[in-house]
BAMI-773571 format. One record per residue (C-alpha): residue number from 1; x negated, y negated, z. Coordinates in pm, 1 decimal. Example, Ala and Ser with C-alpha at 12.3 -4.5 7.8 and 13.67 -1.06 7.14 Angstrom:
2
n: 1&xx: -1230.0&yy: 450.0&zz: 780.0 .
n: 2&xx: -1367.0&yy: 106.0&zz: 714.0 .
! end
This chain:
324
n: 1&xx: 0.0&yy: 0.0&zz: 0.0 .
n: 2&xx: -281.4&yy: -239.9&zz: 99.8 .
n: 3&xx: -480.6&yy: -197.5&zz: -225.3 .
n: 4&xx: -162.7&yy: -258.0&zz: -427.2 .
n: 5&xx: -93.2&yy: -576.8&zz: -229.6 .
n: 6&xx: -453.3&yy: -691.7&zz: -289.2 .
n: 7&xx: -411.5&yy: -629.8&zz: -659.9 .
n: 8&xx: -96.8&yy: -843.7&zz: -668.6 .
n: 9&xx: -271.9&yy: -1123.3&zz: -478.3 .
n: 10&xx: -572.0&yy: -1104.3&zz: -711.1 .
n: 11&xx: -350.1&yy: -1117.5&zz: -1019.4 .
n: 12&xx: -158.8&yy: -1414.9&zz: -879.0 .
n: 13&xx: -484.8&yy: -1595.3&zz: -800.6 .
n: 14&xx: -621.6&yy: -1523.0&zz: -1148.5 .
n: 15&xx: -302.0&yy: -1655.0&zz: -1308.6 .
n: 16&xx: -318.5&yy: -1969.1&zz: -1095.5 .
n: 17&xx: -683.2&yy: -2032.7&zz: -1183.8 .
n: 18&xx: -616.7&yy: -1975.3&zz: -1556.5 .
n: 19&xx: -319.1&yy: -2211.8&zz: -1544.0 .
n: 20&xx: -524.6&yy: -2476.6&zz: -1363.5 .
n: 21&xx: -805.3&yy: -2442.8&zz: -1620.4 .
n: 22&xx: -554.1&yy: -2487.4&zz: -1902.9 .
n: 23&xx: -413.8&yy: -2802.2&zz: -1740.6 .
n: 24&xx: -765.1&yy: -2947.8&zz: -1719.6 .
n: 25&xx: -862.4&yy: -2830.2&zz: -2070.5 .
n: 26&xx: -1061.9&yy: -2966.0&zz: -2238.4 .
n: 27&xx: -1302.2&yy: -3091.7&zz: -1973.3 .
n: 28&xx: -1600.0&yy: -3113.5&zz: -2211.4 .
n: 29&xx: -1700.2&yy: -3104.0&zz: -2577.1 .
n: 30&xx: -1520.4&yy: -2846.4&zz: -2795.6 .
n: 31&xx: -1704.0&yy: -2706.5&zz: -3098.6 .
n: 32&xx: -1513.0&yy: -2598.7&zz: -3409.9 .
n: 33&xx: -1739.6&yy: -2375.5&zz: -3617.0 .
n: 34&xx: -1676.0&yy: -2394.1&zz: -3991.4 .
n: 35&xx: -1833.2&yy: -2163.5&zz: -4253.2 .
n: 36&xx: -1817.9&yy: -2430.2&zz: -4525.7 .
n: 37&xx: -2061.4&yy: -2682.3&zz: -4666.2 .
n: 38&xx: -2016.4&yy: -3035.7&zz: -4536.2 .
n: 39&xx: -1805.8&yy: -3254.5&zz: -4761.8 .
n: 40&xx: -1597.1&yy: -2977.7&zz: -4919.9 .
n: 41&xx: -1219.3&yy: -2963.1&zz: -4895.7 .
n: 42&xx: -1206.8&yy: -2704.1&zz: -4615.5 .
n: 43&xx: -1475.6&yy: -2890.8&zz: -4421.0 .
n: 44&xx: -1279.2&yy: -3215.3&zz: -4450.2 .
n: 45&xx: -969.6&yy: -3038.5&zz: -4317.7 .
n: 46&xx: -1166.0&yy: -2908.9&zz: -4019.6 .
n: 47&xx: -1282.4&yy: -3263.6&zz: -3949.0 .
n: 48&xx: -930.5&yy: -3404.5&zz: -3979.4 .
n: 49&xx: -801.6&yy: -3155.1&zz: -3723.6 .
n: 50&xx: -1100.8&yy: -3213.3&zz: -3494.3 .
n: 51&xx: -1048.9&yy: -3590.0&zz: -3505.0 .
n: 52&xx: -678.7&yy: -3566.2&zz: -3422.3 .
n: 53&xx: -731.1&yy: -3310.3&zz: -3145.3 .
n: 54&xx: -990.4&yy: -3540.2&zz: -2991.4 .
n: 55&xx: -751.3&yy: -3834.9&zz: -3004.6 .
n: 56&xx: -464.5&yy: -3638.0&zz: -2850.5 .
n: 57&xx: -661.8&yy: -3454.2&zz: -2581.7 .
n: 58&xx: -907.7&yy: -3728.2&zz: -2486.5 .
n: 59&xx: -1217.2&yy: -3517.4&zz: -2546.7 .
n: 60&xx: -1464.9&yy: -3477.8&zz: -2831.7 .
n: 61&xx: -1408.3&yy: -3200.7&zz: -3088.1 .
n: 62&xx: -1720.9&yy: -3145.6&zz: -3299.1 .
n: 63&xx: -1729.0&yy: -2959.8&zz: -3631.6 .
n: 64&xx: -2042.5&yy: -2749.9&zz: -3674.7 .
n: 65&xx: -2114.5&yy: -2607.6&zz: -4020.9 .
n: 66&xx: -2275.9&yy: -2262.9&zz: -4006.5 .
n: 67&xx: -2337.2&yy: -2131.4&zz: -4354.9 .
n: 68&xx: -2441.1&yy: -1791.7&zz: -4485.8 .
n: 69&xx: -2312.2&yy: -1447.2&zz: -4579.5 .
n: 70&xx: -1975.1&yy: -1574.1&zz: -4699.4 .
n: 71&xx: -1884.4&yy: -1699.5&zz: -4354.2 .
n: 72&xx: -1977.9&yy: -1380.5&zz: -4169.0 .
n: 73&xx: -2248.1&yy: -1557.4&zz: -3966.8 .
n: 74&xx: -2010.9&yy: -1831.0&zz: -3852.0 .
n: 75&xx: -1722.0&yy: -1595.0&zz: -3775.7 .
n: 76&xx: -1940.7&yy: -1351.5&zz: -3582.9 .
n: 77&xx: -2091.0&yy: -1629.9&zz: -3370.2 .
n: 78&xx: -1743.6&yy: -1735.2&zz: -3255.5 .
n: 79&xx: -1624.3&yy: -1377.3&zz: -3205.8 .
n: 80&xx: -1913.8&yy: -1331.9&zz: -2960.2 .
n: 81&xx: -1874.6&yy: -1673.1&zz: -2792.6 .
n: 82&xx: -1740.6&yy: -1726.8&zz: -2440.8 .
n: 83&xx: -1358.2&yy: -1699.4&zz: -2453.7 .
n: 84&xx: -1293.9&yy: -2028.4&zz: -2278.5 .
n: 85&xx: -1150.4&yy: -2244.8&zz: -2558.4 .
n: 86&xx: -1469.6&yy: -2444.7&zz: -2606.8 .
n: 87&xx: -1582.1&yy: -2261.6&zz: -2921.0 .
n: 88&xx: -1325.3&yy: -2223.9&zz: -3200.4 .
n: 89&xx: -1342.6&yy: -2103.9&zz: -3561.3 .
n: 90&xx: -1186.1&yy: -2271.3&zz: -3862.8 .
n: 91&xx: -1168.9&yy: -1971.6&zz: -4093.1 .
n: 92&xx: -1010.2&yy: -1872.4&zz: -4420.7 .
n: 93&xx: -852.3&yy: -1552.4&zz: -4545.4 .
n: 94&xx: -1199.2&yy: -1456.7&zz: -4673.8 .
n: 95&xx: -1345.2&yy: -1423.0&zz: -4323.9 .
n: 96&xx: -1023.7&yy: -1325.6&zz: -4144.4 .
n: 97&xx: -882.9&yy: -1067.8&zz: -4389.1 .
n: 98&xx: -1074.4&yy: -992.9&zz: -4711.1 .
n: 99&xx: -1416.8&yy: -911.2&zz: -4569.4 .
n: 100&xx: -1287.2&yy: -625.7&zz: -4355.2 .
n: 101&xx: -1267.5&yy: -400.0&zz: -4661.2 .
n: 102&xx: -1534.1&yy: -574.5&zz: -4870.7 .
n: 103&xx: -1815.5&yy: -505.9&zz: -4622.1 .
n: 104&xx: -1957.6&yy: -167.6&zz: -4532.9 .
n: 105&xx: -1989.0&yy: -277.4&zz: -4170.8 .
n: 106&xx: -1855.5&yy: -612.4&zz: -4060.9 .
n: 107&xx: -2011.7&yy: -723.3&zz: -3728.3 .
n: 108&xx: -1675.5&yy: -848.0&zz: -3602.6 .
n: 109&xx: -1314.6&yy: -731.6&zz: -3623.5 .
n: 110&xx: -1079.9&yy: -1017.3&zz: -3720.7 .
n: 111&xx: -777.5&yy: -838.7&zz: -3576.0 .
n: 112&xx: -938.4&yy: -753.3&zz: -3241.1 .
n: 113&xx: -1201.9&yy: -1022.5&zz: -3184.5 .
n: 114&xx: -991.5&yy: -1334.2&zz: -3247.6 .
n: 115&xx: -672.3&yy: -1483.4&zz: -3112.6 .
n: 116&xx: -506.1&yy: -1700.5&zz: -3377.7 .
n: 117&xx: -429.5&yy: -2053.8&zz: -3264.3 .
n: 118&xx: -254.5&yy: -2197.9&zz: -3569.5 .
n: 119&xx: -209.8&yy: -2144.5&zz: -3941.7 .
n: 120&xx: -290.4&yy: -2474.0&zz: -4112.9 .
n: 121&xx: -251.0&yy: -2442.6&zz: -4486.8 .
n: 122&xx: -217.0&yy: -2218.3&zz: -4783.7 .
n: 123&xx: -464.4&yy: -2286.4&zz: -5061.8 .
n: 124&xx: -334.9&yy: -2228.5&zz: -5414.7 .
n: 125&xx: -578.9&yy: -2185.0&zz: -5701.0 .
n: 126&xx: -533.2&yy: -2285.9&zz: -6062.7 .
n: 127&xx: -625.8&yy: -2065.0&zz: -6356.6 .
n: 128&xx: -817.4&yy: -2291.7&zz: -6592.6 .
n: 129&xx: -978.9&yy: -2233.3&zz: -6931.9 .
n: 130&xx: -1215.2&yy: -2425.0&zz: -7155.8 .
n: 131&xx: -1013.6&yy: -2619.7&zz: -7418.1 .
n: 132&xx: -1180.1&yy: -2419.5&zz: -7697.8 .
n: 133&xx: -1003.6&yy: -2101.3&zz: -7583.7 .
n: 134&xx: -691.8&yy: -2073.7&zz: -7805.1 .
n: 135&xx: -441.3&yy: -2015.9&zz: -7524.2 .
n: 136&xx: -198.3&yy: -2249.0&zz: -7345.1 .
n: 137&xx: -9.7&yy: -2008.3&zz: -7116.8 .
n: 138&xx: -95.9&yy: -1707.7&zz: -6905.4 .
n: 139&xx: 106.7&yy: -1494.5&zz: -7145.9 .
n: 140&xx: -110.1&yy: -1606.0&zz: -7437.9 .
n: 141&xx: -424.9&yy: -1530.8&zz: -7236.7 .
n: 142&xx: -300.4&yy: -1179.1&zz: -7164.2 .
n: 143&xx: -230.1&yy: -1116.4&zz: -7532.6 .
n: 144&xx: -575.0&yy: -1244.5&zz: -7629.4 .
n: 145&xx: -744.7&yy: -1031.1&zz: -7362.9 .
n: 146&xx: -562.1&yy: -722.7&zz: -7487.4 .
n: 147&xx: -675.6&yy: -797.4&zz: -7841.8 .
n: 148&xx: -1036.4&yy: -831.0&zz: -7717.0 .
n: 149&xx: -1072.0&yy: -581.4&zz: -7430.7 .
n: 150&xx: -1375.6&yy: -661.9&zz: -7218.0 .
n: 151&xx: -1490.2&yy: -943.7&zz: -7445.3 .
n: 152&xx: -1355.7&yy: -1233.9&zz: -7239.8 .
n: 153&xx: -1554.5&yy: -1327.3&zz: -6930.4 .
n: 154&xx: -1448.8&yy: -1507.2&zz: -6614.7 .
n: 155&xx: -1651.4&yy: -1695.0&zz: -6357.8 .
n: 156&xx: -1625.2&yy: -1692.3&zz: -5981.3 .
n: 157&xx: -1791.6&yy: -1844.5&zz: -5676.6 .
n: 158&xx: -1923.9&yy: -1500.5&zz: -5580.1 .
n: 159&xx: -1831.1&yy: -1135.3&zz: -5540.7 .
n: 160&xx: -1522.2&yy: -1082.2&zz: -5325.1 .
n: 161&xx: -1419.2&yy: -1445.5&zz: -5294.7 .
n: 162&xx: -1068.3&yy: -1564.2&zz: -5386.2 .
n: 163&xx: -1158.0&yy: -1662.6&zz: -5746.9 .
n: 164&xx: -1291.7&yy: -1311.8&zz: -5804.0 .
n: 165&xx: -1011.8&yy: -1124.2&zz: -5629.5 .
n: 166&xx: -736.0&yy: -1336.8&zz: -5782.4 .
n: 167&xx: -868.3&yy: -1244.4&zz: -6127.1 .
n: 168&xx: -894.3&yy: -878.7&zz: -6028.5 .
n: 169&xx: -530.2&yy: -895.0&zz: -5918.1 .
n: 170&xx: -440.0&yy: -1052.7&zz: -6252.0 .
n: 171&xx: -622.9&yy: -772.2&zz: -6434.3 .
n: 172&xx: -449.0&yy: -504.2&zz: -6228.1 .
n: 173&xx: -102.5&yy: -653.8&zz: -6277.7 .
n: 174&xx: -140.5&yy: -699.9&zz: -6654.6 .
n: 175&xx: -371.0&yy: -413.2&zz: -6755.9 .
n: 176&xx: -628.6&yy: -641.3&zz: -6917.1 .
n: 177&xx: -1007.5&yy: -603.7&zz: -6904.1 .
n: 178&xx: -1244.6&yy: -898.5&zz: -6860.2 .
n: 179&xx: -1610.7&yy: -926.3&zz: -6759.6 .
n: 180&xx: -1697.8&yy: -1083.9&zz: -6424.7 .
n: 181&xx: -1979.8&yy: -1340.8&zz: -6404.1 .
n: 182&xx: -2044.0&yy: -1428.9&zz: -6038.0 .
n: 183&xx: -2217.6&yy: -1752.2&zz: -5939.7 .
n: 184&xx: -2363.7&yy: -1872.5&zz: -5611.2 .
n: 185&xx: -2088.5&yy: -2128.5&zz: -5564.6 .
n: 186&xx: -1785.1&yy: -2296.2&zz: -5714.2 .
n: 187&xx: -1975.4&yy: -2597.5&zz: -5850.9 .
n: 188&xx: -2210.5&yy: -2385.6&zz: -6062.5 .
n: 189&xx: -1925.3&yy: -2173.9&zz: -6197.1 .
n: 190&xx: -1714.4&yy: -2478.4&zz: -6282.3 .
n: 191&xx: -2007.3&yy: -2645.4&zz: -6460.1 .
n: 192&xx: -2039.0&yy: -2346.7&zz: -6692.4 .
n: 193&xx: -1664.5&yy: -2342.9&zz: -6762.1 .
n: 194&xx: -1673.6&yy: -2714.2&zz: -6848.6 .
n: 195&xx: -1976.7&yy: -2651.2&zz: -7071.8 .
n: 196&xx: -1795.4&yy: -2366.8&zz: -7247.6 .
n: 197&xx: -2041.1&yy: -2096.8&zz: -7141.7 .
n: 198&xx: -1766.9&yy: -1911.8&zz: -6951.7 .
n: 199&xx: -1409.8&yy: -1940.3&zz: -7080.1 .
n: 200&xx: -1204.5&yy: -1920.6&zz: -6760.3 .
n: 201&xx: -1194.8&yy: -1927.3&zz: -6381.3 .
n: 202&xx: -955.8&yy: -1943.6&zz: -6087.3 .
n: 203&xx: -1048.5&yy: -2267.9&zz: -5911.4 .
n: 204&xx: -924.5&yy: -2425.7&zz: -5594.4 .
n: 205&xx: -746.7&yy: -2749.2&zz: -5676.0 .
n: 206&xx: -980.4&yy: -3006.5&zz: -5522.5 .
n: 207&xx: -1261.1&yy: -2973.6&zz: -5781.3 .
n: 208&xx: -1021.0&yy: -2901.5&zz: -6068.5 .
n: 209&xx: -784.1&yy: -3199.7&zz: -6054.5 .
n: 210&xx: -1023.8&yy: -3460.1&zz: -6200.4 .
n: 211&xx: -1139.4&yy: -3218.4&zz: -6472.2 .
n: 212&xx: -779.2&yy: -3146.4&zz: -6570.0 .
n: 213&xx: -691.8&yy: -3515.0&zz: -6587.8 .
n: 214&xx: -1000.3&yy: -3584.4&zz: -6803.1 .
n: 215&xx: -907.8&yy: -3301.2&zz: -7040.4 .
n: 216&xx: -1231.7&yy: -3114.1&zz: -6976.6 .
n: 217&xx: -1038.8&yy: -2797.5&zz: -6887.5 .
n: 218&xx: -683.0&yy: -2671.1&zz: -6943.1 .
n: 219&xx: -453.0&yy: -2523.3&zz: -6679.1 .
n: 220&xx: -258.3&yy: -2204.1&zz: -6755.1 .
n: 221&xx: -85.2&yy: -2168.4&zz: -6421.2 .
n: 222&xx: -108.3&yy: -2196.7&zz: -6046.2 .
n: 223&xx: -161.3&yy: -1890.8&zz: -5827.2 .
n: 224&xx: 110.6&yy: -1962.9&zz: -5569.5 .
n: 225&xx: 472.6&yy: -1856.8&zz: -5613.5 .
n: 226&xx: 582.7&yy: -2221.7&zz: -5600.3 .
n: 227&xx: 462.6&yy: -2534.0&zz: -5778.5 .
n: 228&xx: 212.1&yy: -2762.0&zz: -5612.8 .
n: 229&xx: 359.3&yy: -3102.0&zz: -5529.3 .
n: 230&xx: 65.1&yy: -3303.0&zz: -5666.2 .
n: 231&xx: 61.1&yy: -3112.3&zz: -5997.6 .
n: 232&xx: 427.1&yy: -3025.0&zz: -6063.5 .
n: 233&xx: 365.4&yy: -2989.8&zz: -6436.5 .
n: 234&xx: 157.5&yy: -2673.6&zz: -6384.2 .
n: 235&xx: 387.6&yy: -2367.9&zz: -6356.8 .
n: 236&xx: 320.6&yy: -2075.8&zz: -6125.1 .
n: 237&xx: 162.7&yy: -1780.6&zz: -6307.4 .
n: 238&xx: 473.3&yy: -1587.9&zz: -6204.4 .
n: 239&xx: 669.8&yy: -1815.9&zz: -6441.3 .
n: 240&xx: 418.3&yy: -1824.6&zz: -6725.8 .
n: 241&xx: 349.0&yy: -1463.4&zz: -6809.2 .
n: 242&xx: 271.4&yy: -1270.0&zz: -6489.1 .
n: 243&xx: 598.4&yy: -1197.2&zz: -6302.1 .
n: 244&xx: 546.7&yy: -1142.0&zz: -5930.6 .
n: 245&xx: 200.5&yy: -1298.4&zz: -5914.6 .
n: 246&xx: 146.6&yy: -1470.1&zz: -5578.7 .
n: 247&xx: -201.7&yy: -1514.7&zz: -5438.1 .
n: 248&xx: -328.1&yy: -1791.8&zz: -5213.1 .
n: 249&xx: -610.6&yy: -1835.9&zz: -4970.9 .
n: 250&xx: -525.3&yy: -1976.6&zz: -4628.7 .
n: 251&xx: -689.2&yy: -2164.3&zz: -4343.9 .
n: 252&xx: -641.7&yy: -2092.1&zz: -3975.1 .
n: 253&xx: -785.0&yy: -2206.9&zz: -3644.0 .
n: 254&xx: -872.4&yy: -1912.9&zz: -3417.3 .
n: 255&xx: -1033.3&yy: -1858.8&zz: -3077.7 .
n: 256&xx: -1224.3&yy: -1564.4&zz: -2926.2 .
n: 257&xx: -979.3&yy: -1288.1&zz: -2836.6 .
n: 258&xx: -986.5&yy: -1318.3&zz: -2455.7 .
n: 259&xx: -927.8&yy: -1694.7&zz: -2450.1 .
n: 260&xx: -662.6&yy: -1768.5&zz: -2183.5 .
n: 261&xx: -311.4&yy: -1771.1&zz: -2327.9 .
n: 262&xx: -239.3&yy: -2108.2&zz: -2168.5 .
n: 263&xx: -533.0&yy: -2265.4&zz: -2355.3 .
n: 264&xx: -430.5&yy: -2102.3&zz: -2684.2 .
n: 265&xx: -71.1&yy: -2216.8&zz: -2639.1 .
n: 266&xx: -177.7&yy: -2573.7&zz: -2565.2 .
n: 267&xx: -402.5&yy: -2587.5&zz: -2871.4 .
n: 268&xx: -125.2&yy: -2435.6&zz: -3082.9 .
n: 269&xx: 124.6&yy: -2699.0&zz: -2970.3 .
n: 270&xx: -121.5&yy: -2982.5&zz: -3037.1 .
n: 271&xx: -218.4&yy: -2855.0&zz: -3383.3 .
n: 272&xx: 145.3&yy: -2801.2&zz: -3476.1 .
n: 273&xx: 223.3&yy: -3159.5&zz: -3374.3 .
n: 274&xx: -72.3&yy: -3283.7&zz: -3579.8 .
n: 275&xx: 42.4&yy: -3086.4&zz: -3884.5 .
n: 276&xx: 385.4&yy: -3253.1&zz: -3860.7 .
n: 277&xx: 232.3&yy: -3599.5&zz: -3910.0 .
n: 278&xx: 320.0&yy: -3739.2&zz: -4256.7 .
n: 279&xx: -28.0&yy: -3885.8&zz: -4304.8 .
n: 280&xx: -191.0&yy: -3549.9&zz: -4229.2 .
n: 281&xx: 40.8&yy: -3374.0&zz: -4472.6 .
n: 282&xx: -48.7&yy: -3629.2&zz: -4742.9 .
n: 283&xx: -419.5&yy: -3579.9&zz: -4682.7 .
n: 284&xx: -383.0&yy: -3200.9&zz: -4701.3 .
n: 285&xx: -204.7&yy: -3230.3&zz: -5036.0 .
n: 286&xx: -469.2&yy: -3472.6&zz: -5164.4 .
n: 287&xx: -729.6&yy: -3207.6&zz: -5079.4 .
n: 288&xx: -540.7&yy: -2941.7&zz: -5277.7 .
n: 289&xx: -371.2&yy: -2761.7&zz: -4989.2 .
n: 290&xx: -12.2&yy: -2686.5&zz: -4890.9 .
n: 291&xx: 32.0&yy: -2789.2&zz: -4523.1 .
n: 292&xx: 213.5&yy: -2534.0&zz: -4309.4 .
n: 293&xx: 415.3&yy: -2530.0&zz: -3988.8 .
n: 294&xx: 239.7&yy: -2250.6&zz: -3803.4 .
n: 295&xx: 426.6&yy: -1959.0&zz: -3647.5 .
n: 296&xx: 347.7&yy: -1882.6&zz: -3280.5 .
n: 297&xx: 8.5&yy: -1719.7&zz: -3209.0 .
n: 298&xx: 152.1&yy: -1370.5&zz: -3153.8 .
n: 299&xx: 343.9&yy: -1383.4&zz: -3482.3 .
n: 300&xx: 36.5&yy: -1518.5&zz: -3656.6 .
n: 301&xx: -158.7&yy: -1223.2&zz: -3518.4 .
n: 302&xx: 78.9&yy: -989.3&zz: -3702.3 .
n: 303&xx: 44.8&yy: -1197.5&zz: -4019.2 .
n: 304&xx: -335.3&yy: -1166.2&zz: -4012.5 .
n: 305&xx: -303.8&yy: -788.7&zz: -3967.5 .
n: 306&xx: -71.4&yy: -769.2&zz: -4268.9 .
n: 307&xx: -313.2&yy: -979.2&zz: -4478.0 .
n: 308&xx: -599.7&yy: -743.8&zz: -4390.0 .
n: 309&xx: -392.9&yy: -456.3&zz: -4530.8 .
n: 310&xx: -281.5&yy: -650.3&zz: -4840.0 .
n: 311&xx: -624.7&yy: -775.0&zz: -4942.6 .
n: 312&xx: -783.2&yy: -444.2&zz: -4848.7 .
n: 313&xx: -564.1&yy: -280.8&zz: -5109.8 .
n: 314&xx: -670.0&yy: -534.9&zz: -5375.0 .
n: 315&xx: -1038.6&yy: -496.0&zz: -5285.5 .
n: 316&xx: -1007.7&yy: -118.7&zz: -5318.7 .
n: 317&xx: -825.0&yy: -142.5&zz: -5653.0 .
n: 318&xx: -1107.0&yy: -363.4&zz: -5781.3 .
n: 319&xx: -1364.6&yy: -101.7&zz: -5677.5 .
n: 320&xx: -1528.7&yy: -342.3&zz: -5435.0 .
n: 321&xx: -1467.7&yy: -164.4&zz: -5102.5 .
n: 322&xx: -1792.3&yy: -148.3&zz: -4903.3 .
n: 323&xx: -1983.1&yy: -331.4&zz: -5175.0 .
n: 324&xx: -2129.9&yy: -591.9&zz: -4940.4 .
! end
């Protein structure tokens, strides 16, 4: 009886201390680790969120860019960090879903090692081609690819990234064959598409918008199931030749798995309030993202698990499982 009573007292004390810590959080600098290069769209989003969290919570939120291995280094450092809410990770579907199947042995488990705080945005991509390619719709591209099996090439920012996997999904859904040319980053791949060395690529919207407006590339369709507000003239691929196509990247703020629920819930509420601000929504759209109203952390946890399964299937179909 006595040990049981001690256990109850200990649990009550722990709950009280955790609640008190959450009320005082944050008492010092909070670091948001981002696996992106400074100045890119995802990095700017991380900085927007950090700035607003700092304003609302009266404490500094610092974005730290840790590059390398497709974000594995950054994600793993946060997965192993103290679960106290002072080290967070601004990750994408690449680090939080795709890499589980892509890597032979990932040093962290996105489903077990992180507690989602908030889903921020979905990131549609646009399928663009060099103007010399004689196609104006996804349907025309599919017909051309079937007439020239394996002869068309496509660029990407690297093996297993969204531009690569979105094209692999397109190939699987339409039965076409194209040759993959991976680059070390989006900028290099886009430069070769603009120069006409590579005929097509799935690009995130931020670097593509100016090129589209200048006529240096042509858009065949957007990867999301719905049109993007800033480019309503570009139809979803699902409407322009590939029924059912729906593929987006996404951005989420996560914490180490054992972070106190009260801290996670407070961060979730603050981020959700930030994402409801009209000026933040405008800035997200300007950066090529669709701002989202995040589901609660527990529901988001289930969403991440479902995305691991979904993208794992696509990685396997592309023959890329365990390739990294």
